[in-house]
C-alpha positions in Angstrom: -7.0 -3.0 26.7 -4.7 -4.0 30.0 -1.6 -2.2 30.5 0.5 -5.5 29.9 -0.9 -5.6 27.1 0.1 -2.1 25.7 3.7 -2.5 27.3 3.9 -5.8 25.4 2.8 -3.8 21.8 5.2 -1.2 22.6 8.1 -3.5 22.9 7.1 -5.4 19.4 7.3 -1.9 18.2 10.6 -1.2 19.6 12.0 -4.8 19.1 10.8 -4.8 15.2 10.8 -1.4 14.0 8.7 1.6 13.9 6.2 0.5 10.9 4.3 -3.2 11.5 2.0 -5.1 9.4 -1.2 -6.3 10.8 0.2 -9.9 10.1 3.2 -9.1 12.5 0.5 -8.2 15.1 -1.8 -10.7 14.7 1.0 -13.1 15.0 1.9 -11.5 18.5 -1.8 -12.1 19.6 -3.1 -9.0 18.6 -6.3 -9.2 17.1 -8.5 -6.5 14.7 -10.5 -5.4 17.9 -7.3 -4.8 19.9 -5.7 -2.6 17.3 -8.5 -0.4 16.7 -8.9 -0.1 20.6 -5.2 1.2 20.5 -5.7 3.2 17.1 -8.9 4.9 18.9 -7.0 5.4 22.4 -4.2 7.3 20.5 -1.3 4.8 20.7 -1.1 3.3 16.9 -1.4 5.2 13.8 -2.4 3.5 10.3 0.2 4.3 7.9 -1.4 2.7 5.2 -3.8 -0.1 4.9 -2.3 -2.8 6.7 0.5 -1.2 8.4 0.7 0.2 11.2 2.9 3.0 13.5 3.4 3.5 17.7 2.3 6.8 18.1 5.4 7.9 19.9 7.8 7.2 17.5 5.5 8.9 14.4 7.8 12.3 15.1 11.3 10.9 14.6 10.0 9.4 11.2 11.2 10.5 8.4 10.1 9.6 4.9 12.8 7.7 3.4 12.1 5.4 6.7 8.4 5.5 6.5 9.3 4.0 2.3 11.6 1.4 2.8 9.4 -0.3 5.7 6.6 -0.1 2.9 8.2 -1.2 0.4 10.9 -3.3 1.6 12.2 -4.5 -2.0 12.8 -1.1 -3.2 16.1 0.2 -3.4 16.2 4.3 -2.4 18.2 5.6 -5.6 19.3 8.6 -7.2 19.5 11.9 -5.5 17.6 10.6 -2.5 20.2 8.1 -1.9 23.4 10.7 -1.8 20.8 12.8 0.5 20.4 9.9 3.0 24.3 9.4 3.3 25.2 13.4 3.0 26.9 12.8 -0.4 25.2 15.7 -2.1 23.9 19.5 -1.3 21.0 18.6 -3.8 17.3 18.6 -1.6 15.2 16.5 -4.0 12.0 16.9 -5.4 10.7 13.6 -4.4 11.8 10.3 -3.0 13.3 8.3 -5.8 12.9 4.4 -5.8 13.7 1.7 -7.8 12.1 -1.3 -7.8 12.3 -4.8 -9.6 10.8 -5.1 -12.9 8.4 -8.2 -12.1 7.0 -6.0 -9.2 3.9 -3.8 -9.4 3.7 -0.4 -8.2 2.4 -0.2 -4.7 -0.4 2.3 -3.6 1.5 4.7 -1.2 -0.2 7.3 1.1 -0.8 10.7 -0.5 1.5 12.2 1.5 4.7 10.5 0.4 6.3 12.5 -2.8 7.8 9.3 -4.8 9.3 8.6 -7.9 8.8 5.0 -9.1 12.0 3.9 -11.2 
């Protein structure tokens, strides 16, 4: 993969967010072979099937940001929301998220401690 394509990919992540779906990458003309090459080179990491993060941005992400990118319909709730907005001194054991009634609970990465309501 050329340096210009790598810069284009980096710009895409900086513009659209730290976590992108494979559909977003395909619409920007990156095929699955390009994605596999970038993972092998250490520039991309797979968060979940179909979700990728630009490796230098991985260190700055917290679990709430990852969860918000994976489930945009979800609402961070209860003590997790209070902690995020610095409204409490309580540190929750897991991130609490509320989903719409019609939505199935998605498969999440094992390293996230999430309580779904």
